[in-house]
N, C-alpha and C positions, 0 to 999 in steps of 0.2 A: 299316116295321123295325120291330124287337123284340131287343134283346138284353142279355144277363146280365151284370153286373161282378160279381165275387168276388175276395178279394183275402187273403191270410195266412192260409190252411188249416190250414199248421202239422201235417203229416200225422206219426207218429210221434214226439208230444212225449210227453216222459217221464214226468209227472205224478209227479217223485219224492216229494213228499209224502206221497201217498196210497198208495205201494208194500205196504206194510204191509195193507193194507186187506183184507178176506176177497175170495176170487175172485171172488165176483158183484159185487162192486164197483168191483175193479179192471178188468175185464175189461168193465165197464160203462161206465167213467172211459176206461178206456186206446184202445176204438174208437167211443170219440163223434166224434172228427176223422173217421173214416171213413164214418161213419153221413150226419155232417152235410154230408159232399163228393158221397156218393150221393144225399142230399136233394137239391142245387141240380143234379146231371145231370138226375133225373127230371124236374124242374121246367123244367128247358133243354127234354126230350123233350117233356112234357106241353103246355106253351107253343108249341113249334114254333118258338123262336127261330132268328135268321139267323144267332148268333154267339156267343160266349162267351168273357171277358175274364176272366185270372186275372193280377191285379197283384201278383206276388212271393211270396215264403215259402211256394209248395205244401209243400214240404217243412221238417221243423221244424230239419233240421241238413243240413250238407253229405253225410256220411256214412249217408244213409237205408237203410232195411232192406228185403231183397228182396222180403217182403212189402208193403211199401209200393209199389214199384215196380209189382210186378203188378197191385194192387189201381189204381194210377193208369191203367194201360194199360187196363185192362178197362173202365173210367169211361170213358176217350177213345173206345174202340170201341166203348161204347154209344151215343157220339155221333154216330162213325162211320158206322154203321149207319143214322143220321136226316140224314147230308151236316149235320152240324153243325159247321163249324170252332171251332177254340180257338186263343187268342193268347195265349202263356205269354211271362210276363217271370219269372226268376228273381230274386230279393232278399238282404237280408243274410243270412240264415238257411241259403238252399240255393244259392249263389251257381255259376255255371258253374267246372267243376271237374271231373277227371277220373270223379266219379263219376257225372255228371249221363250221364241217359238211357242206361243201363247197358242198357237194354229197350227197342231202339225204340220211339219212338210211332208209332201211326197216320198216316195220312197227311193226316188233318185238322187234325193239331197243328202249329202256327207256334210256333217259339221266337224270340224275339226275341235278335240279337247284344248285344256290350257297347255297342256305337256305336250311337244312335238309328238307327231302322229305319222305313222305311215299306213297310205292305202294303196293298196295292189288293184291294177287294172287289165284286163286283157280283151285287146281290140277284137271287132269281127274278123279281122287278118289275122290273128292270133299275136299282133304286137304284144308286148307286156311295158306297163309303165308304173313307175311308181311314183307317187305321189306324197311329199311331207309337208307338213302344214301344222299351225297351233293357235289359239283362240286366245284374245285378252281375257281376263277374268277379272280386271281393274282397268282404270282409265290409264292409272301409269304405270308400266312396265319398265324397270329400269336392267333389269337384269339382261345378259345377254343370251336370248334364249336360241339361236344360232349354234353357239356352242353344246348344246345339246341336238343337235341334226345327227340321224345317222349317218355312218359314212356310204358311200355307194353303192346299191345292191347289186345282184347280178340281172336284174331286169333291161330289156330294150332300151330306155329311156327311163331317166331319173329326174322329176320337176320339185324344185322347192319353190314355197310360197311364203313370203315375209311381209306382215303390215310393218312396217318398223323406219329407221331412221338411217342413213349412213352418217355414224358419228365416231365422235372418239368414244372408245370403250371406257365406260365407267366414269366418265365426264358428269358432273352434279345434275347439270342441263338437260341430260340424254335419257328420256321419259318415255320413249317410245321405243323398244327392243331393238337397242342399237346395235350394228352390226358393223364389220369393216367389209371392204371389197377385197380382201386377202383372205377372207375367213371364208368368204363364199367361194371361191377360186378352190380355195384347199380341200374341199369336197367333192369335186370332178363332178357336180352334176351338169345335165343336159341343158338345164333352163334354171333360170330364177326368176320367178312373177314374182313381183314385189308390190307394195298398195303403201297408203298415207301422203305423200309425197303427190299434189296436186299439177304439179306440172311435169309434161311427161317427156321422158328423160331415157336415156338407153347410155347404160352405165359401162357398159361392154359389150361387145359383139359376138364373142366367140369363147365359151357359152354367153348368150346374153343374157344379161341382165338389164331388168328393164323397169322403170315406173311407167304405167298406161295413164298417170295422171286421172282426173276424176271424169264422170261418164256424161256429166252436163257443168257448164260453169254455173257458180253463183252468187258472185259480185266480181266489179270492174279489176281485182286481180286476177282474175282468171278467162281473159280473152282468149278469142281463136276458137278453133275447131276442139272437141272434146270427144274421147270414144274409149275404142278400148284395143286390143291386137287379138288379131286373127291369127295362129301360129301353124305354118303347115312341115312334116318333114320331107326332106330331099335325102333320103340315103339314111344317113345317120348327121345331118345338118338339120337344123329348128331353123325356118325363117319367118319372121316375126313381119306383118303387116300391118299398118295403123288404119282402124277403120271409125268415121266419124258416127257418134250415134246423138251428136248435141241437137236439140230444137230451136234453142234462142241462144244468140251470141253477146257478147259484152264488149263494148269499142270505145275507143275514145276518139273522139271528133276535134280537131284543133283549127278553129279561124283565127286570119288577123283581122284586128281593127283597127279602122284609123279614126283621126283626131274627127274627118268632115260624116262618121256614118252618123246615121240618127238611130232612131230606136228599131223602127222600120226595115232599115237595111242591115242590122245586127241579126233581125230575127229572119229576113230573107237569105242571108249568108248561111245561118244555122241550118233552116229549112234543106236548102239545096246542097250542102255538106253530106246531109242525111241520105238526102235522094240520090246521090252519088257514092254511098256506100256499094264496096265491090259484091258482098255478102245482102245475100236479098234476101235470107232469110230473118226471122221477129227479129230483132236487136235493141239492146238497150244501151244506151250510148250517154257517157259522160263527156260533156262539152268544155273545152278549155279554151278562152279569149285571149289570145296575144296582145300586147299591146293596150290591155282596157283601162290602162290609167290616161291613156291618150283622150279617152272617149269624154263627151261633157260629164257632169256632174250627176245629173236629171237620169243619165242613161246609169251612171255606176250604181246609184242608188235603186234601182228599177232591177239590177242583178243582183245587189245584197238581198233584198227583201222578197225575192223570189217572183219579182211579177214579170219579168222574161221569162224564166223557168214555167210558169204558167200559162203566158202566152202562146209559146211552143207546143206545150202539151197538149193544149185546146186545138191548135191545128192539127197537130200529129194524128190525133183522135179521127178525125174526118180523112184521113189520107193517107196512112202508114201505117205498117205493121212493128215502127220502131217505136221507142217511148225514150225521151231523154230524161234522167232520173236527177239529174245536178249539171248547172250551169255556174264555172268559178273563174276567175282571171289568174293569171299567172304571167309572175313578173319578166320582161324578157329585153328591157333596159340594163344597160350595164348600172351594176350596184354603188358604183361612184357617184353617178346622177343625184345622188340622195344626199341633201345638203348636211346632215349632221351625222355621214356614216363612214368611216373609209373601208375602201373595197379590202387594202390588203387587211385591216385588221377583220374585216369581215369573212374573207378567206381563211385565216387563221384560225378564228372563232369557230366557225362551221367545222373545220376540220377535228378541234379538240372538243365539240358540243355534239356533234353528230355520231356517236359512236355507241356499239350495242351494249357496251356497259354502264354507259351514261342513261341512253335510255332505259336499261335495266334497271338502275339504281332510280330513275325518277318514278319507274311507275311503282316501284315496291311492290306494298301488297296486293297491288290489284292482278299482278303476274299469278295470285291464285286463281282469278278467272279463266276457264279455258278460253273463251272467245277472244279475251285480249292476249292471252300469248299467240294464240293463233296468228290474231292481224299483225303482233309484233314481229313477230317469223317471217311475217313474209319479206321478200325480198325487195320488193317494192317500196316498204312502208318508209325508211330512209329518204328516199328520193322526196316521195310525199310530204315530209314532215319540212324537208328543207325547203319545199316549194312556198308550203305556207308559210313560213316565217320571214321568207323574201317577201313575200305578198305585204304580209304583214310592216314589215320595215318600209317598203315602198309606199304605203299608204299611210304611216306615221310620219315618214319622212317627207311626204307631201303636205302633209296639217301642217307640219313644221315652217316650212318653206312658206306656207300660205300665213300662217300667223307673223311670221317675220315680216314679210311683205305689209301687212296688216296693222303693223306697230309703225313701219317707215312710213305711211301713209298718215 
């Protein structure tokens, strides 16, 4: 037996932060989720898999475009021509609604309803398989849906599919079909195909409980290779193999600034760092400048007003498939160097202020917006907020020190 486990394709992602990019760059990133999905379908055909699992969030939003509908239908028809079934769940982004399946899917596509349902499959070699899954019928599913999954059947293999979060059951913030690892293991299924978390991770090896991550990274907090799992049987054991499908990558490049650097030197350092990136596929780059506070004031101004970013972007358009979308300074000096800030006080304040509880409290009603909740849920968000705070402190501290010198003069 051989099958593909994919999730979180997010067709029609808006990529709002890049909309002002030149057409060639915009088209590259906007079409990336489509190309990644086509790559997955091609692998399914080339590997002659027995079936494909798509565990939630095929589309990025409930009201997806006709283009996305037509594209998905074409890709499913490619699989249909090869007699490869597709078992599809809808997640919190594309839950069951009046826009679901505006265009009828080919006969090989099986869509799970909102209640857990079993699908039975007999492979060409006589192997029998049970696949259990469900779709969201609304954006927030707080109940423990896995609790309604049936006991293991008598088929050769049983696979559970869950678009949800490994979470404390009944916790107030558990909005995405929360489940526990123990709950999954207690059902004695042979494989758990998960979706919803965009970071690839294996929660358990035998039986495998796997988040494949999303098929294509969509912003800087989703870096590295993205794809799906190709799962093959060896006796009763199922062996998952990660297969990359993404067509563009997201990376962070860090350069070291020195006080002697001119504007042109900084530009050259950035371009050289991008040229030396290991991954030669099209890459969207976030540039961090260490020790930026050592640079001349005229250069700092050109960093802050995005003049440096514009120069780098124009040079890349002529010679590279990569694109820099952000350039920002990061503090690297000891925070105690600031004239008006005690480092011990900063460290104590940092630990008290940057907590999940405080961030949620500060966000307040903004948490009602899905994109804000998802951004704050990202594990790198805390670090980014602290970096921003430190940068502002360094800048303000530097200004205060300069003001003191002006007074003395």
